[in-house]
C-alpha positions as YAML, in Angstrom:
chain: A
units: angstrom
residues:
- id: 1
  name: UNK
  ca: [-15.45, 7.26, 14.12]
- id: 2
  name: UNK
  ca: [-17.78, 4.27, 14.13]
- id: 3
  name: UNK
  ca: [-16.15, 1.53, 12.05]
- id: 4
  name: UNK
  ca: [-19.55, 0.64, 10.57]
- id: 5
  name: UNK
  ca: [-19.64, 4.04, 8.88]
- id: 6
  name: UNK
  ca: [-16.45, 3.27, 6.96]
- id: 7
  name: UNK
  ca: [-17.65, -0.25, 6.14]
- id: 8
  name: UNK
  ca: [-20.92, 1.13, 4.81]
- id: 9
  name: UNK
  ca: [-19.06, 3.71, 2.73]
- id: 10
  name: UNK
  ca: [-16.89, 1.00, 1.16]
- id: 11
  name: UNK
  ca: [-19.89, -1.23, 0.45]
- id: 12
  name: UNK
  ca: [-21.62, 1.59, -1.44]
- id: 13
  name: UNK
  ca: [-18.46, 2.18, -3.46]
- id: 14
  name: UNK
  ca: [-18.23, -1.55, -4.20]
- id: 15
  name: UNK
  ca: [-21.86, -2.00, -5.24]
- id: 16
  name: UNK
  ca: [-22.41, 1.47, -6.68]
- id: 17
  name: UNK
  ca: [-25.73, 1.80, -4.93]
- id: 18
  name: UNK
  ca: [-27.24, 2.58, -1.52]
- id: 19
  name: UNK
  ca: [-29.92, -0.08, -2.17]
- id: 20
  name: UNK
  ca: [-27.46, -2.82, -3.08]
- id: 21
  name: UNK
  ca: [-25.23, -1.86, -0.16]
- id: 22
  name: UNK
  ca: [-28.15, -2.24, 2.25]
- id: 23
  name: UNK
  ca: [-28.82, -5.71, 0.85]
- id: 24
  name: UNK
  ca: [-25.19, -6.76, 1.23]
- id: 25
  name: UNK
  ca: [-25.01, -5.37, 4.77]
- id: 26
  name: UNK
  ca: [-28.40, -6.85, 5.73]
- id: 27
  name: UNK
  ca: [-29.71, -3.52, 7.02]
- id: 28
  name: UNK
  ca: [-32.42, -1.17, 5.83]
- id: 29
  name: UNK
  ca: [-31.75, 1.50, 3.24]
- id: 30
  name: UNK
  ca: [-32.64, 4.16, 5.80]
- id: 31
  name: UNK
  ca: [-29.86, 2.81, 8.04]
- id: 32
  name: UNK
  ca: [-27.35, 3.05, 5.18]
- id: 33
  name: UNK
  ca: [-28.44, 6.60, 4.41]
- id: 34
  name: UNK
  ca: [-28.23, 7.57, 8.09]
- id: 35
  name: UNK
  ca: [-24.72, 6.14, 8.38]
- id: 36
  name: UNK
  ca: [-23.47, 8.06, 5.36]
- id: 37
  name: UNK
  ca: [-25.16, 11.24, 6.57]
- id: 38
  name: UNK
  ca: [-23.41, 10.77, 9.94]
- id: 39
  name: UNK
  ca: [-20.07, 10.18, 8.22]
- id: 40
  name: UNK
  ca: [-20.47, 13.25, 6.01]
- id: 41
  name: UNK
  ca: [-21.29, 15.36, 9.07]
- id: 42
  name: UNK
  ca: [-18.18, 14.15, 10.87]
- id: 43
  name: UNK
  ca: [-15.97, 14.84, 7.84]
- id: 44
  name: UNK
  ca: [-17.75, 18.05, 6.90]
- id: 45
  name: UNK
  ca: [-17.92, 17.01, 3.26]
- id: 46
  name: UNK
  ca: [-20.41, 15.40, 0.91]
- id: 47
  name: UNK
  ca: [-19.12, 11.97, -0.14]
- id: 48
  name: UNK
  ca: [-21.70, 10.72, -2.66]
- id: 49
  name: UNK
  ca: [-23.87, 12.11, -5.43]
- id: 50
  name: UNK
  ca: [-27.05, 10.09, -5.83]
- id: 51
  name: UNK
  ca: [-28.56, 9.55, -9.28]
- id: 52
  name: UNK
  ca: [-30.89, 7.14, -11.03]
- id: 53
  name: UNK
  ca: [-28.11, 4.66, -11.72]
- id: 54
  name: UNK
  ca: [-27.00, 4.55, -8.09]
- id: 55
  name: UNK
  ca: [-24.35, 6.70, -6.43]
- id: 56
  name: UNK
  ca: [-21.00, 8.15, -7.44]
- id: 57
  name: UNK
  ca: [-18.19, 9.64, -5.39]
- id: 58
  name: UNK
  ca: [-17.56, 13.34, -5.00]
- id: 59
  name: UNK
  ca: [-13.93, 14.58, -4.99]
- id: 60
  name: UNK
  ca: [-14.05, 14.42, -1.18]
- id: 61
  name: UNK
  ca: [-15.36, 10.86, -1.45]
- id: 62
  name: UNK
  ca: [-12.47, 9.94, -3.73]
- id: 63
  name: UNK
  ca: [-10.04, 11.25, -1.11]
- id: 64
  name: UNK
  ca: [-11.74, 9.36, 1.71]
- id: 65
  name: UNK
  ca: [-11.62, 6.18, -0.38]
- id: 66
  name: UNK
  ca: [-7.82, 6.33, -0.20]
- id: 67
  name: UNK
  ca: [-7.95, 5.97, 3.59]
- id: 68
  name: UNK
  ca: [-11.12, 4.03, 4.40]
- id: 69
  name: UNK
  ca: [-9.83, 0.51, 3.52]
- id: 70
  name: UNK
  ca: [-6.77, 0.94, 5.72]
- id: 71
  name: UNK
  ca: [-8.93, 2.30, 8.51]
- id: 72
  name: UNK
  ca: [-11.13, -0.81, 8.40]
- id: 73
  name: UNK
  ca: [-8.11, -3.11, 8.16]
- id: 74
  name: UNK
  ca: [-6.46, -1.40, 11.12]
- id: 75
  name: UNK
  ca: [-9.61, -1.90, 13.18]
- id: 76
  name: UNK
  ca: [-9.71, -5.58, 12.23]
- id: 77
  name: UNK
  ca: [-6.03, -5.85, 13.11]
- id: 78
  name: UNK
  ca: [-6.72, -4.28, 16.48]
- id: 79
  name: UNK
  ca: [-9.46, -6.81, 17.13]
- id: 80
  name: UNK
  ca: [-7.04, -9.62, 16.31]
- id: 81
  name: UNK
  ca: [-4.41, -8.18, 18.65]
- id: 82
  name: UNK
  ca: [-6.86, -7.79, 21.49]
- id: 83
  name: UNK
  ca: [-8.20, -11.30, 20.95]
- id: 84
  name: UNK
  ca: [-4.99, -13.05, 22.04]
- id: 85
  name: UNK
  ca: [-5.59, -16.83, 22.06]
- id: 86
  name: UNK
  ca: [-5.56, -18.55, 25.47]
- id: 87
  name: UNK
  ca: [-2.06, -19.44, 26.62]
- id: 88
  name: UNK
  ca: [-0.42, -16.81, 24.40]
- id: 89
  name: UNK
  ca: [0.92, -13.45, 25.51]
- id: 90
  name: UNK
  ca: [0.74, -11.64, 22.16]
- id: 91
  name: UNK
  ca: [-0.14, -11.85, 18.47]
- id: 92
  name: UNK
  ca: [2.52, -11.13, 15.84]
- id: 93
  name: UNK
  ca: [1.68, -10.55, 12.17]
- id: 94
  name: UNK
  ca: [4.60, -11.31, 9.86]
- id: 95
  name: UNK
  ca: [4.68, -10.79, 6.11]
- id: 96
  name: UNK
  ca: [6.92, -11.28, 3.13]
- id: 97
  name: UNK
  ca: [7.09, -10.96, -0.60]
- id: 98
  name: UNK
  ca: [5.85, -14.00, -2.51]
- id: 99
  name: UNK
  ca: [9.33, -15.05, -3.61]
- id: 100
  name: UNK
  ca: [10.63, -15.04, -0.02]
- id: 101
  name: UNK
  ca: [8.14, -17.36, 1.64]
- id: 102
  name: UNK
  ca: [10.33, -20.37, 0.80]
- id: 103
  name: UNK
  ca: [12.62, -20.96, 2.49]
- id: 104
  name: UNK
  ca: [13.18, -17.84, 4.63]
- id: 105
  name: UNK
  ca: [9.65, -17.05, 5.81]
- id: 106
  name: UNK
  ca: [8.84, -20.73, 6.33]
- id: 107
  name: UNK
  ca: [11.97, -21.32, 8.40]
- id: 108
  name: UNK
  ca: [11.35, -18.22, 10.45]
- id: 109
  name: UNK
  ca: [7.79, -19.30, 11.24]
- id: 110
  name: UNK
  ca: [9.09, -22.76, 12.23]
- id: 111
  name: UNK
  ca: [11.69, -21.09, 14.47]
- id: 112
  name: UNK
  ca: [9.01, -18.90, 16.05]
- id: 113
  name: UNK
  ca: [6.76, -21.85, 16.86]
- id: 114
  name: UNK
  ca: [9.66, -23.72, 18.42]
- id: 115
  name: UNK
  ca: [11.39, -20.87, 20.25]
- id: 116
  name: UNK
  ca: [8.56, -18.43, 21.06]
- id: 117
  name: UNK
  ca: [5.51, -20.66, 21.60]
- id: 118
  name: UNK
  ca: [3.78, -18.00, 23.70]
- id: 119
  name: UNK
  ca: [3.39, -15.73, 20.64]
- id: 120
  name: UNK
  ca: [0.51, -16.41, 18.26]
- id: 121
  name: UNK
  ca: [1.39, -15.92, 14.58]
- id: 122
  name: UNK
  ca: [-0.47, -14.53, 11.61]
- id: 123
  name: UNK
  ca: [1.41, -14.98, 8.33]
- id: 124
  name: UNK
  ca: [0.76, -12.73, 5.34]
- id: 125
  name: UNK
  ca: [2.19, -12.65, 1.80]
- id: 126
  name: UNK
  ca: [1.79, -9.58, -0.41]
- id: 127
  name: UNK
  ca: [3.43, -7.29, -2.97]
- id: 128
  name: UNK
  ca: [6.26, -4.98, -1.79]
- id: 129
  name: UNK
  ca: [4.41, -1.67, -1.97]
- id: 130
  name: UNK
  ca: [1.44, -2.94, 0.03]
- id: 131
  name: UNK
  ca: [3.69, -4.65, 2.59]
- id: 132
  name: UNK
  ca: [5.54, -1.41, 3.29]
- id: 133
  name: UNK
  ca: [2.30, 0.51, 3.76]
- id: 134
  name: UNK
  ca: [0.91, -2.24, 5.99]
- id: 135
  name: UNK
  ca: [3.95, -2.07, 8.26]
- id: 136
  name: UNK
  ca: [3.69, 1.73, 8.35]
- id: 137
  name: UNK
  ca: [0.01, 1.54, 9.31]
- id: 138
  name: UNK
  ca: [0.46, -1.23, 11.88]
- id: 139
  name: UNK
  ca: [-1.35, -3.95, 9.94]
- id: 140
  name: UNK
  ca: [1.86, -6.00, 9.73]
- id: 141
  name: UNK
  ca: [4.45, -6.09, 12.53]
- id: 142
  name: UNK
  ca: [7.47, -7.35, 10.59]
- id: 143
  name: UNK
  ca: [7.93, -7.80, 6.85]
- id: 144
  name: UNK
  ca: [10.71, -9.50, 4.87]
- id: 145
  name: UNK
  ca: [11.42, -7.62, 1.66]
- id: 146
  name: UNK
  ca: [14.00, -6.97, -1.04]
- id: 147
  name: UNK
  ca: [13.71, -3.23, -1.69]
- id: 148
  name: UNK
  ca: [11.49, -1.63, 0.96]
- id: 149
  name: UNK
  ca: [10.32, 1.92, 0.49]
- id: 150
  name: UNK
  ca: [11.67, 4.28, 3.13]
- id: 151
  name: UNK
  ca: [8.67, 5.73, 4.94]
- id: 152
  name: UNK
  ca: [8.64, 7.84, 8.13]
- id: 153
  name: UNK
  ca: [8.63, 5.74, 11.29]
- id: 154
  name: UNK
  ca: [9.98, 2.55, 9.70]
- id: 155
  name: UNK
  ca: [13.14, 0.73, 10.77]
- id: 156
  name: UNK
  ca: [14.89, -1.26, 8.05]
- id: 157
  name: UNK
  ca: [17.51, -3.90, 8.92]
- id: 158
  name: UNK
  ca: [19.72, -5.80, 6.48]
- id: 159
  name: UNK
  ca: [19.24, -9.54, 6.91]
- id: 160
  name: UNK
  ca: [21.56, -11.02, 4.32]
- id: 161
  name: UNK
  ca: [22.96, -10.55, 0.85]
- id: 162
  name: UNK
  ca: [21.50, -13.07, -1.56]
- id: 163
  name: UNK
  ca: [23.33, -13.91, -4.78]
- id: 164
  name: UNK
  ca: [21.59, -14.09, -8.13]
- id: 165
  name: UNK
  ca: [23.38, -16.66, -10.29]
- id: 166
  name: UNK
  ca: [22.90, -17.69, -13.88]
- id: 167
  name: UNK
  ca: [21.84, -21.34, -14.07]
- id: 168
  name: UNK
  ca: [20.98, -23.59, -16.98]
- id: 169
  name: UNK
  ca: [19.43, -26.98, -17.55]
- id: 170
  name: UNK
  ca: [22.31, -27.76, -19.93]
- id: 171
  name: UNK
  ca: [25.63, -28.59, -18.23]
- id: 172
  name: UNK
  ca: [28.97, -27.30, -19.48]
- id: 173
  name: UNK
  ca: [27.64, -25.19, -22.34]
- id: 174
  name: UNK
  ca: [28.67, -21.63, -23.09]
- id: 175
  name: UNK
  ca: [25.95, -19.05, -22.60]
- id: 176
  name: UNK
  ca: [24.52, -17.94, -25.96]
- id: 177
  name: UNK
  ca: [21.16, -16.53, -24.81]
- id: 178
  name: UNK
  ca: [19.05, -19.30, -26.36]
- id: 179
  name: UNK
  ca: [16.24, -20.36, -24.04]
- id: 180
  name: UNK
  ca: [17.08, -17.55, -21.63]
- id: 181
  name: UNK
  ca: [14.25, -16.45, -19.33]
- id: 182
  name: UNK
  ca: [14.44, -12.91, -17.98]
- id: 183
  name: UNK
  ca: [13.25, -12.85, -14.39]
- id: 184
  name: UNK
  ca: [12.42, -9.32, -13.25]
- id: 185
  name: UNK
  ca: [14.39, -8.87, -10.01]
- id: 186
  name: UNK
  ca: [13.82, -5.13, -9.81]
- id: 187
  name: UNK
  ca: [15.42, -1.87, -10.94]
- id: 188
  name: UNK
  ca: [18.96, -2.58, -9.69]
- id: 189
  name: UNK
  ca: [19.04, -5.96, -11.41]
- id: 190
  name: UNK
  ca: [17.66, -4.46, -14.61]
- id: 191
  name: UNK
  ca: [20.45, -1.86, -14.63]
- id: 192
  name: UNK
  ca: [23.24, -4.34, -13.92]
- id: 193
  name: UNK
  ca: [21.80, -6.89, -16.33]
- id: 194
  name: UNK
  ca: [21.63, -4.32, -19.11]
- id: 195
  name: UNK
  ca: [25.24, -3.29, -18.54]
- id: 196
  name: UNK
  ca: [26.47, -6.89, -18.67]
- id: 197
  name: UNK
  ca: [24.19, -8.15, -21.46]
- id: 198
  name: UNK
  ca: [23.46, -5.10, -23.64]
- id: 199
  name: UNK
  ca: [22.56, -7.15, -26.72]
- id: 200
  name: UNK
  ca: [20.56, -9.92, -25.04]
- id: 201
  name: UNK
  ca: [16.92, -10.08, -26.18]
- id: 202
  name: UNK
  ca: [15.05, -12.76, -24.16]
- id: 203
  name: UNK
  ca: [11.89, -14.30, -25.60]
- id: 204
  name: UNK
  ca: [10.31, -14.85, -22.17]
- id: 205
  name: UNK
  ca: [9.91, -12.26, -19.40]
- id: 206
  name: UNK
  ca: [8.50, -13.33, -16.01]
- id: 207
  name: UNK
  ca: [8.07, -11.26, -12.84]
- id: 208
  name: UNK
  ca: [7.51, -14.09, -10.32]
- id: 209
  name: UNK
  ca: [10.53, -16.09, -9.20]
- id: 210
  name: UNK
  ca: [8.86, -19.47, -8.52]
- id: 211
  name: UNK
  ca: [7.02, -19.34, -11.85]
- id: 212
  name: UNK
  ca: [10.20, -18.46, -13.75]
- id: 213
  name: UNK
  ca: [12.15, -21.26, -12.08]
- id: 214
  name: UNK
  ca: [9.44, -23.86, -12.72]
- id: 215
  name: UNK
  ca: [9.27, -22.74, -16.33]
- id: 216
  name: UNK
  ca: [13.01, -23.23, -16.82]
- id: 217
  name: UNK
  ca: [12.89, -26.64, -15.12]
- id: 218
  name: UNK
  ca: [9.95, -27.73, -17.28]
- id: 219
  name: UNK
  ca: [10.87, -26.23, -20.65]
- id: 220
  name: UNK
  ca: [14.63, -26.12, -20.34]
- id: 221
  name: UNK
  ca: [16.76, -23.02, -20.66]
- id: 222
  name: UNK
  ca: [18.51, -20.62, -18.34]
- id: 223
  name: UNK
  ca: [17.92, -17.64, -16.08]
- id: 224
  name: UNK
  ca: [19.08, -15.74, -13.04]
- id: 225
  name: UNK
  ca: [17.82, -17.05, -9.70]
- id: 226
  name: UNK
  ca: [18.63, -16.88, -6.00]
- id: 227
  name: UNK
  ca: [21.39, -19.28, -5.05]
- id: 228
  name: UNK
  ca: [19.56, -20.45, -1.91]
- id: 229
  name: UNK
  ca: [16.56, -21.49, -4.02]
- id: 230
  name: UNK
  ca: [18.38, -23.24, -6.87]
- id: 231
  name: UNK
  ca: [20.86, -25.06, -4.60]
- id: 232
  name: UNK
  ca: [18.66, -28.20, -4.31]
- id: 233
  name: UNK
  ca: [18.40, -28.33, -8.12]
- id: 234
  name: UNK
  ca: [22.18, -27.90, -8.43]
- id: 235
  name: UNK
  ca: [22.69, -30.75, -5.97]
- id: 236
  name: UNK
  ca: [20.30, -32.99, -7.91]
- id: 237
  name: UNK
  ca: [21.87, -32.15, -11.27]
- id: 238
  name: UNK
  ca: [18.71, -30.62, -12.72]
- id: 239
  name: UNK
  ca: [20.42, -27.22, -12.96]
- id: 240
  name: UNK
  ca: [24.00, -26.09, -13.43]
- id: 241
  name: UNK
  ca: [25.74, -22.80, -12.74]
- id: 242
  name: UNK
  ca: [26.90, -21.23, -16.00]
- id: 243
  name: UNK
  ca: [30.65, -20.63, -15.72]
- id: 244
  name: UNK
  ca: [32.27, -17.21, -16.07]
- id: 245
  name: UNK
  ca: [29.00, -15.30, -15.82]
- id: 246
  name: UNK
  ca: [28.46, -12.29, -13.51]
- id: 247
  name: UNK
  ca: [26.64, -12.75, -10.23]
- id: 248
  name: UNK
  ca: [24.47, -10.00, -8.77]
- id: 249
  name: UNK
  ca: [23.88, -9.01, -5.17]
- id: 250
  name: UNK
  ca: [20.29, -9.11, -3.93]
- id: 251
  name: UNK
  ca: [19.92, -7.90, -0.31]
- id: 252
  name: UNK
  ca: [17.03, -8.96, 1.90]
- id: 253
  name: UNK
  ca: [15.69, -6.63, 4.61]
- id: 254
  name: UNK
  ca: [13.46, -6.86, 7.67]
- id: 255
  name: UNK
  ca: [11.08, -3.93, 8.10]
- id: 256
  name: UNK
  ca: [9.20, -2.99, 11.26]
- id: 257
  name: UNK
  ca: [7.74, 0.12, 12.82]
- id: 258
  name: UNK
  ca: [9.83, 2.12, 15.26]
- id: 259
  name: UNK
  ca: [6.98, 2.11, 17.79]
- id: 260
  name: UNK
  ca: [6.38, -1.67, 17.66]
- id: 261
  name: UNK
  ca: [6.19, -3.58, 20.95]
- id: 262
  name: UNK
  ca: [9.86, -4.40, 21.54]
- id: 263
  name: UNK
  ca: [9.02, -7.25, 23.94]
- id: 264
  name: UNK
  ca: [7.33, -9.05, 21.04]
- id: 265
  name: UNK
  ca: [9.11, -7.79, 17.92]
- id: 266
  name: UNK
  ca: [12.61, -7.86, 19.47]
- id: 267
  name: UNK
  ca: [12.84, -11.64, 20.06]
- id: 268
  name: UNK
  ca: [11.14, -12.32, 16.73]
- id: 269
  name: UNK
  ca: [13.69, -10.20, 14.87]
- id: 270
  name: UNK
  ca: [16.54, -11.88, 16.74]
- id: 271
  name: UNK
  ca: [15.23, -15.22, 15.55]
- id: 272
  name: UNK
  ca: [14.87, -13.95, 12.00]
- id: 273
  name: UNK
  ca: [18.48, -12.77, 11.97]
- id: 274
  name: UNK
  ca: [19.59, -16.13, 13.37]
- id: 275
  name: UNK
  ca: [17.70, -18.03, 10.69]
- id: 276
  name: UNK
  ca: [18.92, -15.73, 7.91]
- id: 277
  name: UNK
  ca: [22.56, -16.07, 8.93]
- id: 278
  name: UNK
  ca: [22.31, -19.85, 9.45]
- id: 279
  name: UNK
  ca: [23.06, -19.52, 13.16]
- id: 280
  name: UNK
  ca: [19.93, -21.52, 13.84]
- id: 281
  name: UNK
  ca: [20.49, -23.83, 10.90]
- id: 282
  name: UNK
  ca: [16.92, -23.57, 9.68]
- id: 283
  name: UNK
  ca: [17.46, -21.49, 6.58]
- id: 284
  name: UNK
  ca: [20.37, -23.62, 5.47]
- id: 285
  name: UNK
  ca: [18.40, -26.80, 6.18]
- id: 286
  name: UNK
  ca: [15.47, -25.71, 4.02]
- id: 287
  name: UNK
  ca: [17.73, -24.48, 1.26]
- id: 288
  name: UNK
  ca: [19.16, -28.01, 0.99]
- id: 289
  name: UNK
  ca: [15.90, -29.90, 1.52]
...
């Protein structure tokens, strides 16, 4: 399938009109119509219904919309892979959840540049569901995640077990729930948290780790955070571990496709494991920086 057909389809969906799509694509309306007619012939289904207000999707068009963006992205990814920069032997796209870019993703990228300089890197941060699908489709080679979805063809390796600890801006005080910020660490944390604090009713709920931590540091209070991230604030005295409170396990995984190029992904994963387990020293260094 010509990639321009899928791009044209997506532009019509975005603008809601064949005319507006032709303007955005800088081609004539007849070209847009011909591309969609060609696409419909290849799929054997009508994709759009034209009307005075523009164009709307048919049920078949709705189904194709689920796949077209990934098809275009995969083509763009292929172009990137083929266009290996001079002096490099391959391109590797690595991704992570937002809360894992510092320090783990950053240290891994630094390790890659130092230890595998012949591999060009593309770094991508996204939400867990999209990351898993991107690895499955080949858009991302390796992703660092907390709770990856198990999809056919994916290989999932345990990197390390993080600890979620309760910290507070007030030293030596018993935990009474005042100023507590609930950081959403996922379903397992929610279950364990509810079992340990059945009567706790936080006033603030946040679903992004860096935001929650900055809020606690700015406004004062307490919350559960990753030990590796709060360690610098413990060392500086800005935060304190609340005594006699439960700690929760939070495993981190590396996800890659089973058919990935082992000559590229293999060394990269070895470096990631080294960084994650402090064998290289990078992860520990950044955690204390």
